[in-house]
Z-matrix of the N, CA and C atoms (Angstrom, degrees):
N
C 1 1.451
C 2 1.528 1 109.01
N 3 1.329 2 118.70 1 127.79
C 4 1.470 3 120.20 2 -178.79
C 5 1.525 4 110.91 3 -70.54
N 6 1.309 5 113.45 4 152.54
C 7 1.457 6 118.00 5 179.35
C 8 1.521 7 109.04 6 -74.95
N 9 1.339 8 118.49 7 148.23
C 10 1.465 9 120.69 8 -178.47
C 11 1.529 10 112.12 9 -66.35
N 12 1.327 11 115.81 10 146.70
C 13 1.466 12 120.94 11 178.47
C 14 1.517 13 110.25 12 -69.83
N 15 1.320 14 116.73 13 140.81
C 16 1.455 15 121.12 14 173.51
C 17 1.520 16 107.93 15 -78.11
N 18 1.304 17 115.45 16 138.49
C 19 1.454 18 120.06 17 178.79
C 20 1.530 19 108.65 18 -72.78
N 21 1.300 20 116.80 19 128.50
C 22 1.462 21 121.63 20 -176.36
C 23 1.519 22 110.38 21 -86.68
N 24 1.306 23 116.43 22 134.60
C 25 1.458 24 121.83 23 -178.84
C 26 1.519 25 110.88 24 -86.46
N 27 1.320 26 115.67 25 133.91
C 28 1.460 27 123.17 26 177.84
C 29 1.517 28 107.46 27 -124.90
N 30 1.342 29 116.58 28 132.47
C 31 1.459 30 120.91 29 -177.37
C 32 1.522 31 113.78 30 -110.93
N 33 1.313 32 118.18 31 1.94
C 34 1.465 33 120.42 32 -174.96
C 35 1.516 34 109.02 33 -145.15
N 36 1.302 35 116.11 34 128.64
C 37 1.461 36 120.34 35 175.95
C 38 1.525 37 107.68 36 -112.65
N 39 1.330 38 117.92 37 119.79
C 40 1.461 39 120.19 38 -175.94
C 41 1.523 40 112.48 39 -68.64
N 42 1.325 41 116.05 40 146.04
C 43 1.460 42 121.13 41 175.49
C 44 1.523 43 110.89 42 -76.24
N 45 1.309 44 116.75 43 -30.46
C 46 1.469 45 122.19 44 179.67
C 47 1.519 46 107.10 45 -110.01
N 48 1.317 47 116.78 46 123.55
C 49 1.460 48 120.31 47 -175.03
C 50 1.524 49 113.24 48 -117.84
N 51 1.326 50 117.99 49 8.45
C 52 1.467 51 120.77 50 177.61
C 53 1.522 52 109.43 51 -143.84
N 54 1.315 53 115.16 52 132.24
C 55 1.446 54 123.09 53 176.52
C 56 1.516 55 106.93 54 -127.33
N 57 1.319 56 116.21 55 134.99
C 58 1.457 57 118.41 56 179.79
C 59 1.520 58 110.67 57 -143.37
N 60 1.334 59 116.36 58 150.10
C 61 1.453 60 119.69 59 179.80
C 62 1.531 61 111.46 60 -70.10
N 63 1.306 62 115.19 61 148.69
C 64 1.462 63 121.24 62 178.46
C 65 1.523 64 108.68 63 -81.75
N 66 1.322 65 116.47 64 144.91
C 67 1.456 66 120.53 65 174.11
C 68 1.516 67 115.32 66 90.22
N 69 1.306 68 117.85 67 9.66
C 70 1.459 69 121.23 68 178.13
C 71 1.523 70 108.57 69 -120.30
N 72 1.336 71 116.35 70 135.33
C 73 1.455 72 119.63 71 177.84
C 74 1.527 73 109.92 72 -66.42
N 75 1.323 74 115.51 73 140.81
C 76 1.465 75 119.36 74 179.80
C 77 1.517 76 111.85 75 -60.52
N 78 1.334 77 117.36 76 -32.89
C 79 1.462 78 119.92 77 -179.61
C 80 1.527 79 111.78 78 -68.63
N 81 1.333 80 117.78 79 -24.38
C 82 1.459 81 121.96 80 -179.30
C 83 1.528 82 112.47 81 -97.15
N 84 1.318 83 116.64 82 -2.28
C 85 1.457 84 122.11 83 -171.71
C 86 1.526 85 111.92 84 -85.27
N 87 1.328 86 116.32 85 123.04
C 88 1.459 87 120.52 86 171.56
C 89 1.515 88 107.99 87 -82.26
N 90 1.338 89 116.33 88 163.93
C 91 1.455 90 119.67 89 -173.40
C 92 1.525 91 111.11 90 -137.39
N 93 1.329 92 115.81 91 139.78
C 94 1.459 93 122.40 92 170.78
C 95 1.520 94 106.90 93 -109.59
N 96 1.328 95 116.34 94 138.77
C 97 1.458 96 120.49 95 -179.98
C 98 1.523 97 108.87 96 -109.54
N 99 1.319 98 115.62 97 121.46
C 100 1.456 99 123.89 98 176.50
C 101 1.519 100 106.69 99 -101.75
N 102 1.339 101 117.58 100 119.56
C 103 1.462 102 119.55 101 -178.97
C 104 1.530 103 109.78 102 -73.80
N 105 1.328 104 115.79 103 162.69
C 106 1.459 105 120.05 104 -178.16
C 107 1.523 106 112.08 105 -61.25
N 108 1.331 107 118.35 106 -36.17
C 109 1.457 108 119.66 107 178.92
C 110 1.534 109 111.28 108 -70.53
N 111 1.329 110 117.56 109 -34.06
C 112 1.468 111 120.27 110 174.80
C 113 1.530 112 110.20 111 -67.19
N 114 1.326 113 116.26 112 -41.70
C 115 1.467 114 120.65 113 176.45
C 116 1.534 115 110.43 114 -60.18
N 117 1.324 116 117.50 115 -43.85
C 118 1.468 117 121.77 116 179.87
C 119 1.525 118 110.59 117 -63.53
N 120 1.332 119 117.91 118 -38.34
C 121 1.468 120 121.03 119 178.00
C 122 1.529 121 110.45 120 -62.24
N 123 1.331 122 117.29 121 -44.47
C 124 1.470 123 120.51 122 177.58
C 125 1.522 124 110.52 123 -63.95
N 126 1.331 125 116.89 124 -42.25
C 127 1.463 126 120.67 125 -179.55
C 128 1.529 127 111.18 126 -61.47
N 129 1.318 128 116.83 127 -46.57
C 130 1.469 129 119.93 128 -177.90
C 131 1.528 130 112.18 129 -68.67
N 132 1.322 131 117.40 130 -44.78
C 133 1.471 132 120.69 131 -175.72
C 134 1.525 133 112.65 132 -78.00
N 135 1.334 134 117.52 133 -48.64
C 136 1.461 135 120.32 134 -172.18
C 137 1.525 136 113.78 135 -93.33
N 138 1.323 137 118.25 136 -33.78
C 139 1.466 138 120.65 137 -178.71
C 140 1.524 139 111.36 138 -89.51
N 141 1.340 140 117.01 139 -45.54
C 142 1.468 141 121.26 140 -179.75
C 143 1.528 142 112.57 141 -86.53
N 144 1.334 143 118.25 142 -8.81
C 145 1.470 144 124.28 143 179.16
C 146 1.531 145 113.38 144 57.88
N 147 1.329 146 117.29 145 39.02
C 148 1.455 147 120.76 146 177.48
C 149 1.522 148 110.17 147 -85.66
N 150 1.317 149 115.90 148 153.57
C 151 1.463 150 120.78 149 172.27
C 152 1.522 151 108.27 150 -71.32
N 153 1.330 152 117.38 151 157.03
C 154 1.461 153 120.50 152 -177.28
C 155 1.530 154 112.20 153 -60.30
N 156 1.328 155 117.64 154 -38.81
C 157 1.461 156 120.72 155 -178.83
C 158 1.530 157 110.62 156 -62.64
N 159 1.336 158 116.28 157 -45.33
C 160 1.461 159 121.03 158 -179.28
C 161 1.531 160 111.24 159 -67.38
N 162 1.324 161 116.70 160 -42.17
C 163 1.468 162 120.82 161 178.38
C 164 1.525 163 110.80 162 -64.09
N 165 1.325 164 117.00 163 -40.01
C 166 1.461 165 121.04 164 178.65
C 167 1.527 166 110.87 165 -62.31
N 168 1.325 167 117.17 166 -40.94
C 169 1.467 168 120.73 167 177.90
C 170 1.521 169 110.86 168 -63.06
N 171 1.327 170 117.31 169 -41.20
C 172 1.463 171 120.51 170 179.41
C 173 1.519 172 111.68 171 -64.03
N 174 1.338 173 116.47 172 -30.98
C 175 1.457 174 120.60 173 -179.47
C 176 1.532 175 112.86 174 -92.00
N 177 1.341 176 117.25 175 -2.54
C 178 1.461 177 123.09 176 179.13
C 179 1.533 178 111.86 177 64.57
N 180 1.340 179 116.07 178 39.83
C 181 1.460 180 121.55 179 177.18
C 182 1.517 181 108.71 180 -133.51
N 183 1.325 182 117.17 181 167.73
C 184 1.459 183 120.98 182 178.32
C 185 1.528 184 110.39 183 -76.46
N 186 1.324 185 116.25 184 161.58
C 187 1.466 186 120.62 185 179.28
C 188 1.532 187 111.63 186 -64.16
N 189 1.352 188 119.55 187 -42.22
C 190 1.477 189 118.25 188 176.70
C 191 1.534 190 112.65 189 -62.14
N 192 1.323 191 117.05 190 -37.72
C 193 1.466 192 120.14 191 176.92
C 194 1.521 193 110.04 192 -65.06
N 195 1.333 194 117.27 193 -42.16
C 196 1.460 195 120.76 194 177.00
C 197 1.522 196 110.31 195 -59.81
N 198 1.321 197 117.15 196 -42.99
C 199 1.464 198 121.15 197 179.88
C 200 1.534 199 110.82 198 -60.14
N 201 1.331 200 116.50 199 -45.86
C 202 1.467 201 119.53 200 177.49
C 203 1.529 202 111.02 201 -61.77
N 204 1.320 203 116.71 202 -40.35
C 205 1.467 204 122.19 203 -178.76
C 206 1.528 205 111.21 204 -65.28
N 207 1.328 206 117.89 205 -46.56
C 208 1.473 207 121.50 206 -178.15
C 209 1.531 208 109.87 207 -68.40
N 210 1.333 209 117.35 208 -36.44
C 211 1.469 210 120.46 209 178.21
C 212 1.527 211 110.44 210 -64.24
N 213 1.325 212 117.37 211 -45.33
C 214 1.459 213 121.37 212 179.01
C 215 1.532 214 110.75 213 -64.67
N 216 1.327 215 116.93 214 -42.16
C 217 1.475 216 120.96 215 -179.75
C 218 1.521 217 111.00 216 -63.07
N 219 1.321 218 117.46 217 -45.46
C 220 1.469 219 120.99 218 179.70
C 221 1.522 220 110.97 219 -64.20
N 222 1.346 221 116.63 220 -36.74
C 223 1.468 222 120.07 221 178.10
C 224 1.524 223 110.76 222 -64.15
N 225 1.326 224 117.20 223 -41.53
C 226 1.464 225 120.85 224 178.69
C 227 1.525 226 111.70 225 -65.13
N 228 1.325 227 117.41 226 -42.01
C 229 1.467 228 121.26 227 179.06
C 230 1.529 229 109.57 228 -65.67
N 231 1.326 230 117.06 229 -44.55
C 232 1.458 231 120.72 230 179.33
C 233 1.525 232 110.96 231 -62.76
N 234 1.331 233 117.56 232 -41.88
C 235 1.462 234 121.72 233 178.03
C 236 1.526 235 110.68 234 -60.84
N 237 1.330 236 116.85 235 -43.09
C 238 1.464 237 120.37 236 179.11
C 239 1.527 238 111.06 237 -63.21
N 240 1.327 239 117.47 238 -42.25
C 241 1.466 240 121.08 239 -178.73
C 242 1.527 241 111.73 240 -69.84
N 243 1.322 242 116.97 241 -46.65
C 244 1.462 243 121.20 242 -176.34
C 245 1.528 244 111.81 243 -72.25
N 246 1.324 245 117.16 244 -40.02
C 247 1.459 246 121.57 245 -175.98
C 248 1.524 247 113.74 246 -90.67
N 249 1.322 248 117.85 247 -2.30
C 250 1.458 249 120.94 248 179.92
C 251 1.512 250 113.25 249 68.83
N 252 1.329 251 117.12 250 37.10
C 253 1.457 252 121.76 251 178.87
C 254 1.520 253 110.43 252 -94.13
N 255 1.325 254 115.57 253 157.18
C 256 1.456 255 120.60 254 171.00
C 257 1.526 256 107.53 255 -74.82
N 258 1.325 257 117.12 256 151.78
C 259 1.459 258 122.05 257 178.49
C 260 1.520 259 107.49 258 -121.61
N 261 1.331 260 116.15 259 121.55
C 262 1.463 261 121.63 260 -179.47
C 263 1.519 262 108.37 261 -117.09
N 264 1.335 263 117.06 262 137.05
C 265 1.463 264 122.82 263 179.18
C 266 1.517 265 107.71 264 -108.10
N 267 1.340 266 115.91 265 115.46
C 268 1.464 267 119.76 266 177.87
C 269 1.513 268 110.86 267 -171.72
N 270 1.326 269 115.22 268 159.44
C 271 1.454 270 122.50 269 171.31
C 272 1.512 271 114.83 270 75.88
N 273 1.305 272 115.89 271 -168.66
C 274 1.448 273 123.06 272 -178.03
C 275 1.521 274 110.95 273 103.26
N 276 1.317 275 116.09 274 171.65
C 277 1.460 276 121.86 275 177.19
C 278 1.519 277 106.65 276 -104.68
N 279 1.319 278 116.19 277 109.18
C 280 1.456 279 120.47 278 -175.05
C 281 1.523 280 109.96 279 -157.82
N 282 1.333 281 114.68 280 167.80
C 283 1.456 282 120.28 281 171.97
C 284 1.521 283 108.33 282 -131.14
N 285 1.324 284 115.91 283 138.20
C 286 1.463 285 120.55 284 176.50
C 287 1.522 286 107.67 285 -78.70
N 288 1.319 287 116.47 286 131.16
C 289 1.459 288 121.18 287 177.09
C 290 1.513 289 108.58 288 -129.51
N 291 1.302 290 116.04 289 164.82
C 292 1.454 291 120.67 290 176.48
C 293 1.509 292 113.40 291 105.09
N 294 1.320 293 118.22 292 -19.22
C 295 1.454 294 121.12 293 -179.88
C 296 1.526 295 110.52 294 -122.35
N 297 1.293 296 118.01 295 29.80
C 298 1.453 297 120.80 296 -174.96
C 299 1.509 298 108.55 297 115.80
N 300 1.294 299 116.94 298 -177.92
C 301 1.455 300 120.18 299 -177.76
C 302 1.512 301 110.96 300 -82.47
N 303 1.315 302 116.09 301 143.63
C 304 1.447 303 121.27 302 178.64
C 305 1.519 304 111.56 303 -73.18
N 306 1.324 305 116.56 304 164.56
C 307 1.459 306 121.95 305 -178.87
C 308 1.509 307 112.73 306 -110.27
N 309 1.293 308 119.49 307 11.86
C 310 1.459 309 120.28 308 -178.94
C 311 1.502 310 110.44 309 150.95
N 312 1.307 311 115.62 310 -155.30
C 313 1.458 312 120.13 311 -177.34
C 314 1.505 313 110.39 312 -119.88
N 315 1.330 314 115.59 313 147.20
C 316 1.452 315 119.79 314 172.29
C 317 1.512 316 107.68 315 -77.96
N 318 1.290 317 116.90 316 143.16
C 319 1.461 318 119.56 317 177.93
C 320 1.515 319 108.14 318 -151.38
N 321 1.301 320 115.75 319 125.99
C 322 1.454 321 118.82 320 178.26
C 323 1.513 322 112.08 321 85.57
N 324 1.292 323 116.80 322 -150.22
C 325 1.456 324 121.96 323 -169.48
C 326 1.517 325 112.75 324 -83.76
N 327 1.318 326 116.22 325 107.15
C 328 1.451 327 121.37 326 170.77
C 329 1.513 328 115.22 327 62.88
N 330 1.319 329 118.39 328 29.07
C 331 1.450 330 119.04 329 -177.76
C 332 1.514 331 111.68 330 -109.81
N 333 1.310 332 116.85 331 36.13
C 334 1.452 333 120.41 332 177.28
C 335 1.513 334 109.52 333 -62.45
N 336 1.306 335 115.87 334 155.60
C 337 1.447 336 119.46 335 -178.20
C 338 1.512 337 109.09 336 -93.96
N 339 1.259 338 117.71 337 156.35
C 340 1.450 339 121.84 338 176.12
C 341 1.492 340 108.76 339 -138.27
N 342 1.300 341 116.31 340 107.53
C 343 1.455 342 118.37 341 177.83
C 344 1.498 343 108.23 342 -95.51
N 345 1.284 344 118.92 343 104.24
C 346 1.448 345 118.62 344 174.38
C 347 1.500 346 112.98 345 116.93
N 348 1.328 347 118.11 346 -111.50
C 349 1.438 348 122.62 347 -161.78
C 350 1.523 349 115.23 348 -93.22
N 351 1.316 350 119.04 349 13.91
C 352 1.455 351 121.08 350 171.32
C 353 1.507 352 114.13 351 64.82
N 354 1.328 353 117.06 352 -132.41
C 355 1.457 354 122.74 353 -171.18
C 356 1.511 355 113.53 354 -86.77
N 357 1.298 356 119.08 355 19.80
C 358 1.454 357 121.29 356 -177.89
C 359 1.523 358 108.58 357 -91.73
N 360 1.344 359 118.15 358 108.15
C 361 1.450 360 120.56 359 -174.51
C 362 1.515 361 112.63 360 -80.18
N 363 1.334 362 114.40 361 167.39
C 364 1.452 363 120.57 362 171.22
C 365 1.506 364 112.54 363 101.65
N 366 1.340 365 114.55 364 171.85
C 367 1.447 366 120.50 365 -179.72
C 368 1.512 367 111.20 366 -67.91
N 369 1.309 368 116.08 367 154.54
C 370 1.443 369 120.72 368 -177.92
C 371 1.519 370 107.37 369 -139.41
N 372 1.313 371 116.19 370 131.19
C 373 1.454 372 120.16 371 177.58
C 374 1.511 373 113.24 372 71.92
N 375 1.323 374 118.32 373 38.78
C 376 1.456 375 121.40 374 -178.13
C 377 1.524 376 112.56 375 -95.49
N 378 1.318 377 118.27 376 9.94
C 379 1.459 378 121.26 377 177.35
C 380 1.510 379 112.42 378 95.21
N 381 1.349 380 116.64 379 178.16
C 382 1.460 381 120.96 380 -172.61
C 383 1.522 382 114.46 381 -76.04
N 384 1.332 383 119.49 382 -27.64
C 385 1.458 384 120.89 383 -175.94
C 386 1.510 385 112.29 384 -85.34
N 387 1.320 386 115.62 385 -168.62
C 388 1.451 387 120.11 386 174.34
C 389 1.510 388 114.16 387 101.79
N 390 1.330 389 113.81 388 -169.03
C 391 1.456 390 121.14 389 -176.10
C 392 1.521 391 110.40 390 -136.58
N 393 1.315 392 115.42 391 157.49
C 394 1.460 393 122.54 392 172.71
C 395 1.526 394 106.68 393 -108.95
N 396 1.350 395 116.87 394 138.31
C 397 1.454 396 121.04 395 -177.25
C 398 1.528 397 109.77 396 -125.45
N 399 1.312 398 116.10 397 145.19
C 400 1.466 399 122.69 398 179.30
C 401 1.526 400 109.71 399 -67.57
N 402 1.342 401 116.72 400 140.24
C 403 1.462 402 120.83 401 179.78
C 404 1.523 403 113.15 402 -79.06
N 405 1.335 404 117.64 403 -11.71
C 406 1.461 405 121.51 404 178.90
C 407 1.528 406 108.73 405 -74.42
N 408 1.351 407 119.01 406 118.06
C 409 1.459 408 120.09 407 -176.70
C 410 1.526 409 114.17 408 -63.17
N 411 1.324 410 118.69 409 -24.60
C 412 1.460 411 120.50 410 178.59
C 413 1.531 412 111.29 411 -80.13
N 414 1.315 413 117.40 412 -25.79
C 415 1.465 414 121.81 413 -174.97
C 416 1.529 415 111.50 414 -91.23
N 417 1.333 416 116.74 415 -62.54
C 418 1.469 417 124.10 416 -178.63
C 419 1.532 418 113.14 417 51.81
N 420 1.327 419 117.48 418 35.25
C 421 1.461 420 122.83 419 177.83
C 422 1.530 421 109.52 420 -63.94
N 423 1.331 422 117.87 421 137.12
C 424 1.458 423 122.52 422 -176.69
C 425 1.527 424 109.60 423 -120.15
N 426 1.345 425 116.07 424 134.25
C 427 1.466 426 121.97 425 174.28
C 428 1.522 427 108.15 426 -129.42
N 429 1.325 428 116.34 427 155.55
C 430 1.457 429 121.48 428 177.21
C 431 1.525 430 108.91 429 -69.81
N 432 1.328 431 115.86 430 135.20
C 433 1.463 432 120.87 431 -179.61
C 434 1.527 433 110.16 432 -68.44
N 435 1.336 434 115.67 433 135.93
C 436 1.455 435 121.53 434 176.82
C 437 1.522 436 108.21 435 -100.12
N 438 1.328 437 117.12 436 124.89
C 439 1.463 438 121.33 437 -179.92
C 440 1.531 439 109.65 438 -58.63
N 441 1.308 440 116.01 439 136.07
C 442 1.459 441 121.68 440 178.36
C 443 1.518 442 114.49 441 85.95
N 444 1.334 443 118.16 442 -6.97
C 445 1.462 444 121.57 443 179.41
C 446 1.531 445 107.93 444 -116.39
N 447 1.331 446 118.59 445 105.30
C 448 1.463 447 119.85 446 179.73
C 449 1.532 448 111.32 447 -61.15
N 450 1.325 449 116.38 448 135.94
C 451 1.466 450 121.02 449 -178.38
C 452 1.523 451 112.04 450 -57.94
N 453 1.348 452 117.06 451 -36.11
C 454 1.461 453 119.66 452 -176.46
C 455 1.530 454 113.07 453 -67.04
N 456 1.337 455 117.99 454 -13.31
C 457 1.472 456 120.12 455 177.38
C 458 1.520 457 111.61 456 -87.47
N 459 1.332 458 116.96 457 -9.65
C 460 1.461 459 121.57 458 -177.37
C 461 1.524 460 111.11 459 -93.39
N 462 1.324 461 116.16 460 150.48
C 463 1.460 462 122.78 461 173.30
C 464 1.526 463 107.39 462 -109.25
N 465 1.308 464 116.93 463 146.69
C 466 1.459 465 122.10 464 178.97
C 467 1.528 466 109.34 465 -64.35
N 468 1.337 467 118.20 466 126.51
C 469 1.456 468 119.89 467 179.12
C 470 1.526 469 112.93 468 -67.60
N 471 1.315 470 116.59 469 -19.32
C 472 1.459 471 120.93 470 -177.39
C 473 1.535 472 112.66 471 -86.38
N 474 1.369 473 116.54 472 -45.13
C 475 1.473 474 118.98 473 -174.46
C 476 1.534 475 114.09 474 -126.08
N 477 1.339 476 118.40 475 -9.18
C 478 1.450 477 121.41 476 176.85
C 479 1.514 478 115.18 477 86.00
N 480 1.343 479 118.90 478 1.94
C 481 1.465 480 122.32 479 177.05
C 482 1.519 481 110.27 480 -74.27
N 483 1.340 482 117.71 481 159.60
C 484 1.470 483 119.58 482 176.76
C 485 1.520 484 110.87 483 -65.74
N 486 1.328 485 115.55 484 154.67
C 487 1.469 486 122.11 485 177.08
C 488 1.530 487 108.56 486 -103.91
N 489 1.335 488 116.73 487 153.51
C 490 1.457 489 122.06 488 172.47
C 491 1.517 490 108.73 489 -130.54
N 492 1.323 491 116.15 490 163.88
C 493 1.461 492 121.41 491 -179.94
C 494 1.522 493 109.00 492 -76.75
N 495 1.329 494 116.42 493 128.07
C 496 1.464 495 121.39 494 176.85
C 497 1.526 496 107.52 495 -80.30
N 498 1.315 497 115.76 496 128.34
C 499 1.460 498 120.29 497 -176.26
C 500 1.493 499 111.85 498 -93.26
């Protein structure tokens, strides 16, 4: 009997969950599906620049499992870019953490759990100091955090993307 899968922790839920190439009819468009745990692996490794060991700990999985996950996620993204496929982010077995306790596990298409603050990304309850950073990887604009104003309610003054709390 195989051992049960560990539930993967996800700390960020994207506001945009579908990307598609311009100039292709939707009826002719093939699609790649990136699960929420694969998306989180890309976010931690490539966007947050964490080492695999540290990212694996944040996701509550082993480093070899993280490596397999990031490799599969990058392959799906590359396939979508090279082959002109749409990329959809949804599903997987995961639990949302960081905004309170989760209520269960995501299973199947887009049924991730959200314990607490829903689709509001970024750190929560990190104290009065710190900085807010743009979620756009090309921009990464940083502003000083204002006490009483959650970073996720702010838009980047440079590009208009949502801001998150820099940890």
